[in-house]
Kinemage of the C-alpha trace (Angstrom):
@kinemage 1
@onewidth
@group {chain A} dominant
@subgroup {mainchain}
@vectorlist {calphas} color= white
{ca met a 1} P 0.000 0.000 0.000
{ca ile a 2} L 2.805 2.458 0.793
{ca arg a 3} L 4.448 1.652 -2.508
{ca asn a 4} L 1.264 2.644 -4.344
{ca arg a 5} L 1.245 5.983 -2.550
{ca phe a 6} L 4.812 6.696 -3.573
{ca gly a 7} L 4.093 5.883 -7.207
{ca ile a 8} L 1.148 8.255 -7.382
{ca phe a 9} L 2.961 11.061 -5.636
{ca gly a 10} L 5.963 10.503 -7.923
{ca ile a 11} L 4.028 11.299 -11.048
{ca phe a 12} L 2.317 14.159 -9.354
{ca ala a 13} L 5.717 15.545 -8.415
{ca val a 14} L 6.978 15.421 -11.984
{ca leu a 15} L 4.040 17.360 -13.345
{ca leu a 16} L 4.161 19.901 -10.605
{ca ser a 17} L 7.782 20.536 -11.288
{ca leu a 18} L 6.979 21.921 -14.696
{ca thr a 19} L 4.373 24.460 -13.563
{ca val a 20} L 4.789 26.605 -10.442
{ca leu a 21} L 7.915 28.673 -10.118
{ca ala a 22} L 8.865 29.977 -13.561
{ca ala a 23} L 8.724 33.653 -14.409
{ca pro a 24} L 7.621 34.875 -17.829
{ca thr a 25} L 10.928 36.529 -18.650
{ca ala a 26} L 13.993 34.836 -20.076
{ca ala a 27} L 17.647 35.605 -19.413
{ca asp a 28} L 17.949 37.451 -22.743
{ca pro a 29} L 14.580 38.977 -23.694
{ca gly a 30} L 16.043 40.141 -27.003
{ca thr a 31} L 16.513 36.612 -28.353
{ca ala a 32} L 14.280 34.420 -26.176
{ca lys a 33} L 10.927 33.419 -27.595
{ca thr a 34} L 7.973 32.200 -25.522
{ca arg a 35} L 6.429 29.005 -26.862
{ca pro a 36} L 3.659 26.624 -25.744
{ca leu a 37} L 4.771 23.662 -23.639
{ca asn a 38} L 3.074 20.249 -23.590
{ca ile a 39} L 4.140 17.503 -21.190
{ca ser a 40} L 3.384 13.778 -21.136
{ca leu a 41} L 5.316 11.577 -18.678
{ca asp a 42} L 5.175 8.094 -17.180
{ca phe a 43} L 7.281 7.233 -14.142
{ca thr a 44} L 7.687 5.196 -10.981
{ca gly a 45} L 8.760 6.340 -7.540
{ca thr a 46} L 10.849 4.774 -4.804
{ca pro a 47} L 11.038 5.850 -1.159
{ca gly a 48} L 14.117 7.688 0.061
{ca gly a 49} L 17.160 8.943 -1.748
{ca phe a 50} L 17.466 12.350 -0.046
{ca glu a 51} L 16.484 14.223 3.127
{ca cys a 52} L 13.155 15.974 3.801
{ca pro a 53} L 12.004 18.132 6.715
{ca asp a 54} L 10.450 16.274 9.669
{ca gly a 55} L 7.043 14.811 8.913
{ca leu a 56} L 7.624 14.604 5.162
{ca val a 57} L 8.495 11.435 3.246
{ca pro a 58} L 11.140 11.589 0.478
{ca gln a 59} L 10.413 9.941 -2.845
{ca ala a 60} L 12.777 9.675 -5.796
{ca phe a 61} L 11.363 9.090 -9.290
{ca glu a 62} L 12.559 8.003 -12.719
{ca gly a 63} L 10.772 7.641 -16.009
{ca ser a 64} L 10.379 8.909 -19.536
{ca gly a 65} L 8.016 10.783 -21.785
{ca arg a 66} L 7.751 13.746 -24.150
{ca leu a 67} L 8.144 17.482 -23.659
{ca ser a 68} L 7.592 20.075 -26.364
{ca his a 69} L 10.913 21.409 -27.698
{ca leu a 70} L 12.907 18.530 -26.126
{ca gly a 71} L 11.161 15.551 -27.720
{ca arg a 72} L 11.574 12.239 -25.934
{ca val a 73} L 13.069 12.751 -22.474
{ca glu a 74} L 14.372 10.763 -19.553
{ca val a 75} L 13.258 12.249 -16.228
{ca ser a 76} L 14.644 11.923 -12.718
{ca gly a 77} L 14.056 13.832 -9.519
{ca gly a 78} L 12.245 13.731 -6.229
{ca ala a 79} L 9.800 15.376 -3.866
{ca cys a 80} L 8.903 15.487 -0.197
{ca asn a 81} L 5.422 14.055 0.400
{ca asp a 82} L 3.023 14.985 3.158
{ca phe a 83} L 0.710 11.966 3.392
{ca val a 84} L -1.376 13.586 6.147
{ca asn a 85} L -2.356 16.683 4.130
{ca leu a 86} L -1.822 15.034 0.711
{ca glu a 87} L 0.670 17.678 -0.437
{ca ile a 88} L 3.855 17.604 -2.470
{ca val a 89} L 6.520 20.125 -1.440
{ca gly a 90} L 10.062 20.802 -2.576
{ca gly a 91} L 9.690 18.875 -5.818
{ca phe a 92} L 12.602 18.938 -8.264
{ca gly a 93} L 13.408 17.232 -11.542
{ca thr a 94} L 15.700 17.128 -14.542
{ca tyr a 95} L 14.455 16.272 -18.037
{ca val a 96} L 17.171 15.169 -20.463
{ca ala a 97} L 16.640 15.123 -24.246
{ca ala a 98} L 18.261 12.574 -26.579
{ca asn a 99} L 21.016 15.054 -27.525
{ca gly a 100} L 21.913 15.695 -23.853
{ca asp a 101} L 20.256 19.125 -23.545
{ca ser a 102} L 18.250 19.354 -20.322
{ca ile a 103} L 15.865 21.482 -18.302
{ca asp a 104} L 15.526 21.652 -14.514
{ca val a 105} L 12.180 22.156 -12.806
{ca glu a 106} L 10.735 22.781 -9.353
{ca phe a 107} L 7.126 21.940 -8.474
{ca ser a 108} L 4.464 21.477 -5.807
{ca gly a 109} L 0.871 20.345 -5.643
{ca thr a 110} L -1.922 18.462 -3.956
{ca ala a 111} L -3.473 15.021 -4.338
{ca ser a 112} L -6.666 13.143 -3.626
{ca phe a 113} L -6.862 9.469 -2.711
{ca ile a 114} L -9.448 7.271 -4.418
{ca pro a 115} L -9.675 3.817 -2.780
{ca pro a 116} L -8.393 1.268 -3.138
{ca ala a 117} L -5.112 2.435 -4.720
{ca thr a 118} L -5.442 5.540 -6.914
{ca phe a 119} L -4.073 9.022 -6.367
{ca val a 120} L -5.139 11.943 -8.538
{ca gly a 121} L -2.971 15.032 -8.347
{ca glu a 122} L -2.703 18.554 -9.652
{ca gly a 123} L -0.133 21.249 -9.301
{ca ser a 124} L 2.181 23.703 -10.911
{ca gly a 125} L 5.851 24.119 -11.547
{ca ala a 126} L 8.596 26.349 -12.859
{ca ile a 127} L 11.415 25.760 -15.277
{ca val a 128} L 14.428 27.096 -13.401
{ca gly a 129} L 17.440 26.276 -15.585
{ca gly a 130} L 18.924 24.078 -18.235
{ca thr a 131} L 21.884 23.107 -20.397
{ca gly a 132} L 22.724 23.301 -24.108
{ca arg a 133} L 20.194 25.340 -26.060
{ca phe a 134} L 18.159 25.599 -22.839
{ca glu a 135} L 20.952 27.304 -20.878
{ca ser a 136} L 18.866 30.451 -20.220
{ca val a 137} L 15.449 28.769 -20.197
{ca thr a 138} L 12.466 29.877 -18.121
{ca gly a 139} L 8.902 28.642 -18.074
{ca ala a 140} L 5.909 27.555 -16.075
{ca phe a 141} L 3.348 24.772 -16.274
{ca asp a 142} L 0.293 23.243 -14.667
{ca phe a 143} L -0.204 19.502 -14.491
{ca thr a 144} L -2.508 16.693 -13.522
{ca ser a 145} L -1.475 13.171 -12.631
{ca glu a 146} L -2.942 9.798 -11.888
{ca thr a 147} L -1.237 7.000 -10.029
{ca ile a 148} L -2.681 3.530 -10.071
{ca gly a 149} L -0.640 0.958 -8.242
{ca glu a 150} L 2.973 1.714 -9.078
{ca gln a 151} L 2.407 3.494 -12.408
{ca thr a 152} L 2.065 7.262 -12.580
{ca ser a 153} L 1.019 9.210 -15.664
{ca leu a 154} L 1.302 12.969 -15.843
{ca val a 155} L 0.163 15.520 -18.415
{ca gly a 156} L 0.677 19.238 -18.352
{ca gln a 157} L 0.623 22.466 -20.301
{ca gly a 158} L 2.339 25.782 -19.929
{ca trp a 159} L 5.001 27.915 -21.591
{ca ile a 160} L 8.740 27.811 -22.157
{ca ala a 161} L 11.088 30.639 -23.236
{ca tyr a 162} L 14.615 30.138 -24.555
{ca asp a 163} L 17.002 31.422 -27.216
{ca ala a 164} L 16.888 28.931 -30.078
{ca ser a 165} L 19.131 31.008 -32.366
{ca asp a 166} L 22.271 29.017 -31.455
{ca arg a 167} L 21.407 25.336 -31.736
{ca ser a 168} L 25.080 24.298 -31.638
{ca arg a 169} L 25.454 24.842 -27.868
{ca asn a 170} L 25.807 21.710 -25.770
């Protein structure tokens, strides 16, 4: 039963990471362009892997999916889960494209439990950094997630801003 909870919160954490904290300005407003962002991820979570404040349970996650402008991605990260209030706090993740370019996100959100083993979540996140052509990236997203058993699926939408004029950076 605990494993199911971690799986659901894991997906929820990934989606949240894309939505909440990003600001609508990029590092170089002269060359950055704001574009729509679509997110579709599947992942699993495992307990532990890092420290959380007292009363919160750490969960690491790994998976894959698709993000606009990155294509197919591998995702890893974690979040601190509050199973009493059904909240995700301090979520973080890194999404790595096939060419090695990446974006970093932070997220938070809430969840609802549907017996016997389903969690439905929603939240928001911010894109807070990246590498390669996403070196000066910013963005924000909202997401929803569903965890059934150990499988979490997350979808989200938002915006991303980056300078795509130099695609040779790695």
